[in-house]
C-alpha positions as CSV (number, residue, x, y, z in Angstrom):
1,M,-27.0,-38.2,16.6
2,K,-29.9,-35.8,16.0
3,I,-29.3,-32.1,15.8
4,E,-31.5,-29.1,16.0
5,V,-31.5,-25.4,15.4
6,K,-31.4,-24.0,19.0
7,D,-31.4,-20.3,18.2
8,I,-31.6,-17.8,15.3
9,V,-30.4,-14.3,15.7
10,A,-30.6,-11.5,13.0
11,V,-28.8,-8.6,14.6
12,D,-29.4,-6.2,11.7
13,L,-33.2,-6.8,11.8
14,A,-35.7,-5.9,14.5
15,V,-37.0,-9.5,14.4
16,D,-37.5,-12.0,17.2
17,F,-37.4,-15.3,15.3
18,N,-39.7,-18.0,16.7
19,L,-38.6,-21.4,15.5
20,S,-42.2,-22.8,15.7
21,Y,-43.6,-20.9,12.7
22,P,-42.4,-19.3,9.5
23,Y,-41.7,-15.5,9.6
24,N,-42.3,-13.1,6.7
25,Y,-40.4,-9.9,6.5
26,E,-40.9,-7.4,3.7
27,F,-38.2,-5.0,2.4
28,D,-38.9,-1.8,0.5
29,N,-36.0,-2.2,-1.9
30,L,-34.0,-5.2,-3.2
31,K,-30.7,-3.3,-2.5
32,D,-31.7,-3.3,1.2
33,I,-31.6,-7.1,1.6
34,Y,-28.1,-7.6,3.1
35,F,-27.9,-8.9,6.6
36,L,-26.2,-11.5,8.8
37,I,-28.0,-14.4,10.5
38,E,-26.5,-16.4,13.2
39,L,-27.7,-20.0,13.8
40,T,-26.8,-22.0,16.9
41,I,-27.0,-25.7,16.0
42,G,-26.4,-28.5,18.4
43,E,-27.3,-32.0,19.5
44,C,-30.9,-32.5,20.6
45,N,-31.5,-32.6,24.4
46,S,-28.1,-31.1,25.2
47,G,-26.8,-27.7,26.1
48,G,-24.8,-25.5,23.8
49,G,-24.0,-25.8,20.1
50,D,-22.0,-24.5,17.2
51,L,-22.4,-21.0,15.8
52,F,-22.9,-20.7,12.0
53,Q,-23.1,-17.3,10.3
54,L,-24.9,-16.7,7.0
55,I,-25.2,-13.6,4.9
56,I,-28.6,-13.2,3.2
57,T,-28.4,-10.8,0.3
58,T,-29.5,-10.1,-3.3
59,P,-27.4,-9.3,-6.4
60,E,-28.8,-5.7,-6.2
61,A,-27.5,-5.3,-2.6
62,I,-24.0,-6.6,-3.6
63,R,-23.9,-4.2,-6.6
64,Y,-25.0,-1.3,-4.4
65,R,-22.4,-2.0,-1.7
66,F,-19.4,-3.1,-3.8
67,D,-19.6,-1.4,-7.2
């Protein structure tokens, strides 16, 4: 079975991810890097997939939010 990333969604960012090329996004401050990414991953050549959620952050952002 082969799998593929079918979709990437970053609700907190105004970014339309295109899976065919890398995307660079610049932040003004390390404490601002805290956002959720959702990946839909499923079998190649089939509909649907499973949803995976990732939080992308920095130590500075965690300290800022939770200290």
